[in-house]
N, C-alpha and C positions, 0 to 999 in steps of 0.2 A: 483569678480568672478567665472564665469558661472559654475557647477560642471559638467565634462565628463557624459555622459546617456548609457551606455554601454547596445542599446536592437539592433534588430531585429526591422528594416523600412517600409521590402522593404511588398509587397503586395502577397497574396499563388498565386497567380496568376507569380507573377515574379518570387518564389520564383521555384516549377513548371517547371514553363521555364526554369531560371538557374537551373538544377534537370539533365535537357533532353537533354543539351549540353556535362550534366561528361562522357568521358572516360575513367573512371576508377571505381574501385569495390569499394562498401564501406560491413563495415566488424562490426554488429548490436552487440552491446555487453554491459550489465550494469553491479552494482556493487557499494556499498555500505556498511557507514562503522561507528560502535556508536561510538565520539571518541571526546574530546570537542576540542571547536573549541571554541580561546579566541572577534575575531571580524567576524560573520559571514559577512559581509555587507561589510568588505577589501577582507574576500579572496574570498565573490562571485563576485568580480570586475577583483580580480585576474585571477580566471579563468575562465572567458572571454577573456578577452584581451588573453589570452595562446592559450583557444581552439575555439580561433574565427580568429587566425594562418593558422591553422594543418588543417582547415574545416571540425569540429565536430560539428557535427547536432544533438539537444537531449532532451531534459529532467532532466533538477538537482534542487536536491533541497538540499539548507544549509540551518544547525541550528546550533547552538549557541551543540547543543549533536551528533553531524555527520555530511555526506552526501547519497545523493541517488540518484543518475545518471543511465541511461535510455537515452544511444548515439550510435549513428553510426560516422563514421570513413575512411576516403578512407585510402583503403589497406595498399598504402604508405605511407601512414604518418604516423600506429601505431608504429613504434616503436620509433619516433618522442616525439610521444601520453602516452607511456610507459616510457618511460628515464623523460619527464618531471613529473611526478604523481609522483614515482621514487626519484625525486627533494625534493618533498614536507613531511621534516619526516612524520606525523601524516599520512602521507597516501601513505608511503613508499612500503606499506605488505600488501598490496591489494587487494584481490584475481575478476581478473575477471570469466562473467560470458557471455559465448560466445552461442550467438541465434543458434538456434536446424536447424533456415532453414529460406532461405527470400527466398523474393519473389519479382517480378520483376518494384518495385519501391522503391522508399528509404524508409525506417521504421519512418523514420523526416526529417520532412520541414526546420528546423530554429534549430536550439543556445537559447533555453531560462530555467539560471537560475534562481533560485527565493530562497529566504533568510525566511522562516521558523520557525515560535516557534517553529517544530517537524518535526522529516523528514519522520516519521511516526504518521498522527495524529489519537489520543487514547486518549481525551475523558479525562486521567487520572490524577486527581487534588492531588492525595494523595501523601504529602510533603514522608512518609515514605517510600514510593514504589522507591523500587534499582531496572532498568535495566541492569543493568551488571548486576544484579544478577541472569544469564542464565542459561537453562538446558544446558544436554552435547551435543555436535551434533553422529550426526549420520549416517555414509559414505557410509557402503560398506551394497550392494545387497541382499543377503540371510538376513542378520541383521535390515535392510528393509523388506522385503520379513516377515521371522516370525513375526514382531509386526502385519502383516497384516494377516496371517497366526491363531493367536492365541488367542482366546476368550476371556482368561481377558487380553489382552491392548487395550486401545483405541487410537483409529489413528484419530484428528482431524485435517480438510481440515481451516485453516485460514483464508481461501482469502472469497469473497463474491458472496455471489449467483448465481450472474452473472458470474460471471468468472468458476466454483464448475460444474453450467451444461450442459459445454458444454466438460467438462473432471475432469477425478473424480481416485481416489484410487477407485477400488467398494465399497470396504466396512466405507472408513475411513468414518465417524461422520462431515454431513454437514450441518452447521446455517444458515435455513432460514432469513438469514440479508443483507444488502449492504452495510453498512459499518465495516471497520473494529473497532472505536469503539464500536456500538452495538455489538461484535459480543461478544470483550472485558467482555464490561457490561455480557451478554447474556449467559455466561459459567459456572460460578454457580449457577441459573436459571437450566441451561439444562445436567450440569456436576457434577451440587456441589453432590453426592451421588455416584460417582465412584474419591473419592480424593489412593481411595488407590490402582485404575487398573495401572499398563506403560502408558503412558503418551507419545505419541511420534506424534509433530505438523507438518507441511508441508506451505509451502506457495509456491506462483512464484519462486522468487530467493532468499529465506533463512531472508529478512529483519522482518517484517510478525511476522516469527512463528518464529525472536531468543527474539524476543520483548516480545511476548506472553508463550514463555517458560515462563521466567522470572515472570511475571504475574502469570502466573500457578502453581509456587513456590510460592508468596507470599497470595497465595489466597488455601494453604495449600496443593495441590499434593502433593505425598510425593516420584513420579517418573515421572521425565517429560526432555529429549529428544527430537529436531529434526532435518529434513536434515540438513544436509547439499548442501546452496545454489539449496537449492529447486523442482522446477520441474526439472528447466532447467538442472540442474549437472544428477538429474534420464534418467531424461530423452539423457541426452550424455553416460551417462554408460551403459545403457540398448542396444542403439547401439552399444555400441563395442563391448561390452559381446552378451552369445547366450541360454539368458535368456530372458525368454520370459514377455514384461510390463507388469506390474500388472495395468499402469496406462493407462486408459482408454483415448483415444480422441484428445480433443485439448487443449494446453495449452492458456490459453488468455495470452496478454500483451500490456501493454500501450503505442503503441506506435500508426504510419500509419496501420499494417498489421493486429491489434488486434487478433490476435492471429496460434501458430504457431503448428505442428502436432509433435504430441510425438510419435500415434499409427495414423495408417488411418482409423478407428470404430467414427462413427456418432451416438452418442447417447444423440441427443438433438432433440427437436423439432422445426417447423418456429410460432412463436409470434402468427402471424396472421391469417394459416389454422386450426395448431394447428394438420394436418396428418402428411407433410412432414418431412424426417429427414431435418436438417441444422444445418453447422457448423457457418455457416456469422455472423455476428454482423453487421447494419447498424445505420446511428447515419438516424435519421425522418428528410428530407432536411426540414422541417419547421425553421428553427433558435432558434423562438419562445418555437420548443419542445427539438428538438434534440436528443429522446430520443434516447438512445440502446434498437437493440429490434436482434433477430433474425429472415432472414428472408430466405422461399426456392426461388428459382428462380420465379415461376410465379406467388409469391403474391407481388412481387418486380418488376413487369414490371403488372404487375394489379393496385398498385396503386401508382407506377411511382415515386420512396424509398421514399415515408410517409410511418410512422404509420399505420394512420388514416384514416377515408375519410372529419373524420374533420379537421384532417390536411392539406390536399392539398384543399380543401377551405377554410381557414382559409387562407393559402400561395395566397388567388386569389385573396384575397381584395388587396383595397392602400396602396400602403408603410403606410405613414402616421397614414390611422385610425390603420396598425398594430401597426405600435410606440408607436401610444397613449392608446392600448390596456394594450399591454404587460409595461410602464412604469406607465401609471397610477393606473396601476385597481394591473395587477398580483404580482408586484416589490411594491405594496404599500399594498400587503395582502397574506400576508405571510401565512395563513393556506389555501387560495382559488392559487395556483400558477397554472400554462398553465396547462391545461388540459391535461392529459400523463393515456394513457394506460397503466393500472398494468397488463403488464402479469404473468400470475402460469405458473408458470415452475415443472418441469416435470424430474425427474429425472431416471434414469438406472442403 
């Protein structure tokens, strides 16, 4: 008997056409929970069947350690989604983080649910580390701002460098790395002499800094807390208050929008010209590269959506030759990956 495969089989063109036909609004949100899932594969299929029925799009990771989801939902089906998730005992108390803003296109094109080893890849293999021993939450705006003003406090951005480049708390410590794994193993090297300071961690929606808070404590930091709900919840509270945002710029998000504004400040610069300010990330049109970079309107027009003239040239060679080069050279030589521009990041 053939096993039923629950995956999307439509092309990107078909998905976009279907979205254009929709006559309703969608709500973008994220949620996560560290919780023991006995059979991630079974849970994955159960969620896929039910989420597909109510039109949910997005990316969801399921692992033995929990669930991590970024999705959007037809607004008229939100109550169905809420009731369904609450009907699952281990997920009934999961809080949702609603997006700060919506753009004039869907944040996701399809539903993708993947079984992972971990819901956040951290590279930690130490069996003595217990990720459940996390730091306390900080929710109050005044308390967050006090940490930012206190010279004896250490506020750490637990996001990748390309995220913090377009928006961050101005006094935060930023690690110049592109993965959470690299960040985890940079903590002692960069911050090991500050274990006596009060530590406040933050990230996009809370999932990374929650695990990181447990790692900080495991490594001997004495007083570790993290912002509940991350930048998403901070931005929402700022909009509801009379206080001025201490987070400047744009919050990077992992969907088709690639960012949502917390403030109108543009604190980053175009990677191509290094002159014009830009907070607009794009992916290089050369699929062999697909580099993520910041581009101003002028540079995007000049290079036609490519990150370099090399990529423009490469994309014009015959398809068979491109395929041959990618498969037989770059993929077989991990130390000689496709030539990508390494952009220098500038932090304000």
